[in-house]
N, C-alpha and C positions, 0 to 999 in steps of 0.2 A: 109453287111444287114443279120439280123438274121431270123430264121424260122417265127417268128411272122410278120416281115415286110413283107415275101415273100407272105402270105397269103392275105394280104391287097391291095386292089387297091388304087393306089397313085391318087387323083385328080389332074389335071394339076394345079390348080389355088393354091394349097397349097404348102407348103414348109418352109423352114426357113425365119423368115421375115413376114410371113404372119399376116393377122389381127386374131384378138380373135373371131371374129364372122363372119358368112358367109353373103351373100347379104340378106337384108331384104327382105321378101314376105309377106306384112301386110295382115290381115285379120280382119274384123270388129267384134266387140265383145261388144254388148251393154245389159247392165242388163235388165231381164225382169221384169216387175211389177209384184208384187205378189198379187196384190188386184183385178187384172183385167184378165178374160179369156184369154189364149192364144190358138188360131186354132192349132191343130195336123197336124203336117207336113205329118203324114202316120196313116193310120188305122192299129192298132194293137190289135190283139185280144189273150186273154190268151189261148182259147180253154176249151172246157167242161172237160177235164182231169184235168187241173189245178184247175178249180173252184170246181170240185169234192175233190180234195185233201185240199184244203182251207177251204172246208166246213167241211170236215173229222178233222181237225185240230182244228178249232173253235169249233165245236160241242163237241168234246172230253174234250178240255180245259173248256168248260163251265159245261159239265157233271161232272168232276172231283172237279170244282169249288162248286158247289151248293151240291153235295154230301158231301164235306168236310165242307162247312158253316152249313149245316143241322146238321151235328154231332156237331159243335163247339156251336151251339145254344142250343143242348140238353144239353152240359156241363156247359152252364152259366144260362141257364132259369130256374132251381131249385130254388125255391124261389122267382122268378122275376127277371129280367133283371135290373140291376142297370145303372147308367150313365155311370158309368167307364167300366162296362162290356158291355155296348152297343158300346164304342169306342174300345174295344179290338175286339169284333165281326166284326165291320168295317174294322179294320185295318188288321185282320187276312183274310178277304174275299178278300181284294186288293193283299195281299202278297200271298195267296193260288193261285190264278188266274195267277200271275207271275210264281210261281215255277210249276203249271200244264202246262202252255204252254211249258215251257222249257223241260218238261218230255214228253209231248206228242210229240214234235220236235224230241227229242232223240228217242224216240220210232221208229219215222217212219224213222230216219236215220239209225237205227240199220237194220230195214227191207230192206231199200235201199241198205246198204253194203251187205246184203246177197244175195239179187235179183239182185243187177248191173243193173238197167235199164239204158237206154239212157239219157244222159243229155239233158237240154232243148237247150242248144246251141252243135251242133256236132263237137267235136274237135277229131282229131286222136291222141291218147297218145303213140303211136308206129307205127313202119313202116317205110318207106323212108320219107324224108323230102320233103315237096312240095317246089316249086319253086316260088318264091314271085314275084309280079308285081308292088307292092304298095311301098311307102317310109314311114318310120316310125320313128318318133324321138323320143329318148331316154333321159328322162328329169330326172336330178337329183337336186331337190332344196336343198340348204344347208343354214344352219344359225349358223354360229361360231361352226362347227365342227372341229375335227382333220383332217387337209388337206390331210395329208399322208395316214391316214386311208380311207378317201373317195376317194382317188385315187387307192387305193389297190383295193377295190370292184369295182370301174369303170373298172380297166385294167383286172381284172379277166374276168368280164362280156364281155369287148370288144373282148377278146382273144377267149372266148367261141363261141361268135356270128362269129368270123372269121373262126373259125373250121366248121361251118355249109356251108361256101362257099359263103354265101350272105351278108357280111358285106357292099357291095355297096348298100344295100336297107336300112341301119339304118346310122344315124346320132345322134351324141351324144353331149348334152347341160348339162354343169354344171353351174346351175343357182343359183348365191352367193346373199343371203341378209345379208351378215356377217357385223356386226358392229365393230367387235374387229380389230384394225389396223393391228396387229401382224398376225392374222389369214388370213385376207385378202391377204396380201402380199405373205403370205405361201402358200395360195391356187394358186395365180399365178404361183408361183416358182414351185410347184407341179405339176400344170396342164401344164407347158411346158415340164418339164421333162415327163409326160405322153404322151404327143403329140409325144414327141422324140422316146420313147421306143415302142408305137404303130406305128411307121411308117406312113403309108398312112390313117390310121383310121380317119374319119371326126368327130374331138373332137372340141368342142368350150366352150368358157368359157364367162359368163357375169355377172357383178359385179353391183347389184341395189343399188344405191345412196339413193333411196328413199324407204322405206320397208312398203309402204300402204298395208292393208290387207293381210300383212304377207304371207303364202304361197300360197293361194288361187290369192293373187295378184301378187305374182311372177309367178305362172303358166299363169295366164290372160294376163301379160305383154309380155310373151314370145308368146301367141297366136296372139297378136294384132301385133307384129313385125316379126315373122317368120311362122306362122300357115299355110299360104296359100301354102307353099312349100312340104306339108304332108298331107298323107292320115290319119295317125293315130299317136299317141303319147302313150307312156308306161311312167307313173309316177313311180318314184322310191322314196325311202326314204334314208336319208344318211345311214342307215343299212341294205338295201336291197342288195340282190344277186340273179339274176336270170340265169339260164341256157340258152344257145343260143337256144338249141331246143325248148325248152319253148317259148322263145320269136318268133321264126320263127313260131311255130305252132299258137300261139296268133295271129299274123299278118295275117295267112293265114286263120283263122277262121273268121277274120273280113272282109277278101275278099269275104269269101263264104256266108257271112250273110249280106246283105245289110241293112236290119232292126236295127242291132245290132248298139247301140250307145257306149256300154261300156262290156267289160267282165273282171270280177273279178277274179283272182287266189285265191287259198288259201295257203297263205304263212305259212311256217314252221319255227319255231323258232330253231335257231342253236346257236352255238359257246358259250353256257352259260358256266361260270366258277364259279361263285359263288353258293352257295347251293340253293338260291332264284331262280337265272336263270335256274339252272338245273331243279328246281321243276315245274317253269313254261313251261319250254321246254318239260318236260316228259309229263306234262299233256294237254298241247297244241297238241303234236304229238298222243299222244293216245286218248282223249275225243274228240279232234276238230273236227277230220274229220266225226264222228258220228252225232256231231250237226251241222256241215256245210251241211252234205248229207240231212239231214232232212230239213235243210232250203231250201236248193236248190230244193228239191221235190217240196216244194208248191211254191217257188220263180216264177219259171217259167221267164217270160220275165219282171217280176216287182222286179228285184233283187236289191242290194244294193252295195255301193262304200265304201271302207273303206280306201282310200285316197292314195294307192300305191300299187305297184305290179298289176296293171291292165292295160289293153290297152283301149283306147279310141278314138272313130272316132273325129277327129279333127272338122269337119264341124258341126256335132251334138253340141259339146260342145261350140264351138263359136257361133252358132246360138241360143242356147237355155239353157246354163248353166251358163250365166254371173250373178254374185251375186249382188242383191242389197245391199245397206248399209242400216241396220235396224235403224226404228226410235227411238230417244231416247238416254239415256246416257248408258256408260258402268256400269255393265257387260251385261246388255240384248241387248242394243243399239250397233250401230256401225258396223264394219266389222264383217262378221260371221265368229267364230273360226272353228268349226266343219263343214267345208265346203263341205266335201265329200257326206253326206247324201243328203244335199239339191241339189247337182250337180246332183247326180243320179235321184232324184224326179223330176226335172225341166226338165231333158232330156226325162225322161219317160211320163211327161205330155205333151210333143210335139210329142210323139208317138214313141219315140226311145225304142229299147229293151234294159234292163240292165240284163245282165246274169252274172251266177257264175257257174265256172267250178271247180269240186271237185278233179277229178281223173287224172287232167294232170301232177302234180307235178314239181319241177324244179323251185319252187318260194320259197325263204327263206328270214327270216328277223332276228333280234335280239331283246332282251329284256333289260329293265333296270336291273342293276347288283344288287339292295337291294330294300327291300320294301319301303325305304324312296324315292328313286328315282321313284319308280312305282306309289306312291302316289302322288308325285309332278307332274308327267306327267297325272295322272287321274284327278288331281285339274284342268289343263288345259282343258282337254275333258270334264269335268263335267259343266263348264262355256259354252262350245261351245254347248254341247247338250240341257242344259236349255236354251239356245237362240231359240232353235226349237219350243219353245212354240210360238215364235211369227211368225212362218213359218206354223205351223198346219192349221191356217185357209186360207192359200193361195188357191187363186181359181183356179180348174181345176186338182188338184194333184189327182192321182189314189189312191184309198183307200188303197192298199197295201202299196204305199210309205208313206202315213199318220201312218200307221201302223208301219214301220220301224222308223219314228221319234219318236212315241210314245215308242217303246222300247229302242230307245237311251235314252231318257228322263228317263224311268223306271230304266235304269241301275243304276241311281244315285239317284232318288228320294226313292227307295227302302230302300236305307240305313238309312236314317231318320225314315221312317217307322217302320223298324224292332226295331230301337233303341227306338221308342215311344212305340211299342209294349210290349218290355221287360220292360220298366219304368212303363207302366200302369199294368203290371202283378205283378209288386212288390208293387205298390201303392194299388190294390185291396187287396193284403195278408195283407199288413200292416194296411189297413183299418180294415180287418176281424179279426185282432189279437188285435188291440189296440181302435178301436171305438166301444163302446157298441152298439150292435144291437137293432132295434125297432122289437120286436117280435111282438108287437099290435099296427099296424099302425091307424092312426087317422080314425074314422069313424066305421061302423058295419062291423065285420068280426067273422064267425063262428069258424075258427081256427087261431093259430098265424102263422107268415110268419117266417119261419125259413131259415136264410140265409145259402145257401149251395151250393156246386158245386159236379158233380159227378166225383171222382177221376179215376174210372176205364174207362169212356168214355174219360176224359182228356189224360189218358196213350194211349188210341186208336187213337186219333186225332194226339197226338206228334208223334207216331210211324209211322204213315201213312204218316206225313209230312217229316219226316226223310226219309221214303222209297222214296218218290218222288225226293228228292235229291239224294239219292244213287244209285237208280236203274239205271240211265244213266251211271254212273261209271262202273257199273257191267256189263251193256250190251257191252260199249265199250271194257271192258277187255275180254268177252266174243267172241266178234266179232274178236279179235285179237288172241285168243287162237285156234280159228277153223281154221284159216289161217296159214299154216306152215310158208310161206314167212314173214308174218307180226309178227308171234311169235319169229323166229329167230332173226328178226330185234331189239325186245326189250330184247335179249339175253336168251330167253327161258323162258319155262312156269312159273316155280318156281321164278325166278327173277322177272318175271312182276307182278305176284301176291304180292310177298313181296313189290315192289315198290308201286303199288297200295295202299297197306295198310299204309305204310309209308306216302305216297303223302296225303292220306284223313285225316291221323292223324294231319300232319303238316298244311295243308290246313284249317282244322277246328279249330287251335290255332290261324292262320294268321287272318282268316275272320273276328273275332270280333275287331282287331285294325283298319282293314280297314272300318269297318262299322263306327268306331269312325270318321277316316280320311275323309271319303265321307260324314258324316252328318256334319261335321264341313264346309266341302268345301260348300256343298249347303247353308247352315246357313250364310257363309260368302257371297256368290253370291246373296243371296237374300238380304242381307243387303248392297249390292252395291259394294263391294270389287273387283276391276277387277285382272284376276290372271297375267296379263302382259305377256312377251312372254321370258320364261325362257330358257337357254341353258341345254340340256338333257345330263346329265353325263351317259357315256357308258362305260368305263373301270371298271373293278373290283377293290376291294381295295381302293376305294377312300371316304369310310365313315369312320368317326372317332367314336370312342366309345362316344365322348362328344355329337356328334351330334345324335348319336342313343338314348342316355339317354335323351337328351333334346326333341326329336320328339316324343318319346313313353312314355313320363311323363304323357301326359293327357290321354290316353288309360289305364295307369297302376292305375291311381287316380279314373278313372270311375270304374275300376274293383274292387277296394279296398271299394269304396262307394256301388256297389252293393253286394259285399260280405258281408258288414256288414249288410245291410239291410235285406239280405234274412236270416242271422243269426240270426236276431232279431225276425223275424217270427217263422222260425223253421228250425232244421237239414235236415228234408227232401226237402224243399223249396232251401236251399243251394246245395243240392245234384242235384236237377233238374236243376238249373241253372249252374252247375259246368261247363259245356262245354263253356259257354261264360265267365264265371267269369275266368276260368283259362287261357283262351287266354288274357284276358286283364291284368290281374295281372301278366301273365308272358311274357308280351308285351317287355319288354326291353332286357330279355334272348333271346327270340325269334328273335328279331331285330338283335342281334349280332350274333347269330348262323346262320341265313340265310344270313347274308352279308358276312359271312366268304369265302374267295376264295377257289377255288378247292374242294367244298363240294359236295358230292352225286354223282360224276361222275360215279363211278362203278355201283352203284345201279340203278341210275336213266338214264340208257342208252336209246338210241333212234336209230333209222334204219340209221340216217345220222352220227352217232358216229361209227358205226360197218362197214359201207360201204360209205365214204363220197363221194359225187358227184364230179366230176371232177373239177366244178366251186368253189367249198368250198376247195379243195384240193389247186389249184391253188391260190386263195386267201390267204390261210395259207402260202404258199410256199412265197408268195410277202411279207408276214408280217413279215416273218423272216429275210428279207434281211435287211442290214443296212440303216438306215434312215440318209439322210442329216441333218447335224445340222444348224439351222438358229437362227439370232439373232432378236433383235427387228426390225420392219419394216423399219423404216428409216435407220437405219444403214446397212440393207440387201439391201436396194436400193442405198445407197451411195457406198458400194463394188462391186455390180452388174451391171454394166452399161448397158448391154443387157437386163436384167430385168426390169430397170427403163425405157430405152426406149419404151419397149412393154407396161410396165405400163401406160406410159402417152399416147401413141398411143390409148389405149382401152379406156381412159377416154371419156365420152360423151361431146359433144360440151358445152361451157358455156351458161347457159341461161340467155337471156337478162332480167336484173332486172329493177324495176321501180325505180326513183328517190327517194332516201332515203331508199330504201331497201337494209339494210345492212346485210351480214353475219357475225354476231358477232364473231364467233369462228375463223373465216378464218381473219378476221381483226384483231384480237388478236394475232394470230399466225404471220403474218406479221409483227406487230410491235415488237414482241419478237425475231423474227429472223434478224430484222433491229438492235436491241440494242445489240443482242449477238455476242462475239468476236471469237467464235469458233463453229463448227458442235456440238461438244458434250455438249457446253454451251447451245445452242439454242435447242436442243432435250430435254436438263434437264429442260429448262422452259416449254415445251409445255405440255398441259393435254391430256388425251386421245381424247377428242372432238376436241382440236385443231389439233392434230396429224391427225385426220379423214379427216379435213379440208384442212390439206396441201396434202395428198395423194388423195384429188379429184380435187386438183388444179396444173396442170402442170406447171404453171409458179412460183408459189411459191415454190413447190418441187424443182425446179432446182435453185431458189435462194438459198434455204436450202443447198443443196449439193455443192453450189459453196463457201462455208464458208471454211475456214481452218480447218482441222480436229482437 
């Protein structure tokens, strides 16, 4: 017995040969109607302080927006406002409000980081660990992920909690929605190895054969089967890592705050290797706390949920967060993709507090390794957030929850608005340059109408807009420079300033391509194209040169068209638009550069690089160990009788079928197996869908492995 086993209690019912799952503890979970009011289960007031904070944020945003719009009107009103100029003014107003809101939030966050006021939910970030009296389930939903990588993170967290001495209060569930047969069997093999390595840790595995409602359905199915046995659950992603002390303090905070339905941590990006990942890791670590502190300052008990690294009260979730299926066809109808925002809004509607903690730490995640992978994930999130348009009119939602939904929608709608703003600006310039103006309009006029714009005011508006975008970064840099420990975590003041300048330049070059990708995504969704459920690529070095050239061809073409149009008007216009045009024309080289592995590690250093937390160190040690070689699913089960036995035992009981209801894949697989002369021949006949059908049916699986090798 190793040191890890000694730290963990061994439940009497577990051991070799035990089932994959514990005894069921069902809890009812019925979707709440969106069109009907739901009585609040408790009266939860934000307080006068939070009300004043929100008023300050909204008033400051409105003041900045009105001032900017007044200046922009002065720019275009010389000689009268044309239709195109009116459209530009409307778009500018919307986009400026978006930028101003982010600026004011960052300004508030800067003040919070300097003043360090108490958070809305009291959580001790240091001192002795409290003793827990409640039970918490750690849920890790997975979908076609690398089984060994998932188990490595899971084991690191299990050991970290074991170090706190309170492992008995936590059960671990790997909730698989995997559809790849090889990965499915790899998960089971890796799970059994994890359970053996972790000794008495209560680790369970469930594979769901019907992937209804994707991740939200995966969690809801667990609640309905096992939710009554636990007070809380912590939702993880496949790339999540959380320290044991953080998990214990979160669980204790829920025990001390019975009004809390959810507490969201601030995950820190780690383990970036490509230049793009390092860029995101640095930016998130430096700028993220300022934005998050500003948000938490006015959130109060009306916070938001990001879908992972958060603790949830199971009773609140089961009673009030069940998601309805939206009416209509995909992509707007059907099951809700971005479920987290909605679940938080529904729990708050019922009177539960939704809180965010910024200062706790110990919460980590990873980021896609390339801009292409980031855009692919963004496409799925875009569809999910646009579905929120159907949820906005729901009865009884708190206005702050509706604001969260609007912010999520705006994160993607602003991309095509920016693109339209740029295109209209070019059209106005082309019109002024090539279309003969009407100096003397019809009717009586004492003076001619000279079409003109004020270039000085235009430069002032442009400079002020850039300032609103840049000042939050400078404030985050300043907040770090004045704090010795944070400054050292980023490698010192000189390296930090150099990294901020480099990150700003690279981000400015990347932003135009993201604008095109997001605009295309919004257009495709509006045209009815569903994003599907794509597997996220997490390892670096997986993007080929051909894929980058193919994906970035559209941004490059857009950049060339913009450059030609601007040049046709004047060289000054080309210079004015050069930041956007440069990012688009150079999209392919930027894509190749940022996808390169091991880029920017020295410059874009973060505190977790210099002093890695123990849970990250342990995960890295486990990742460096030799992984077992695994073959195809059916061959693996043929060779490993114990794995096959456990797999068959874990299969759900066959469902009773109606007469004439035939599983075509299973029937075809059985026919192919009957005609095959050997195991190798049979497996060569089977398609992927047929292989899955065999894996779901123990009788057919035993028929297959009984064939001669």
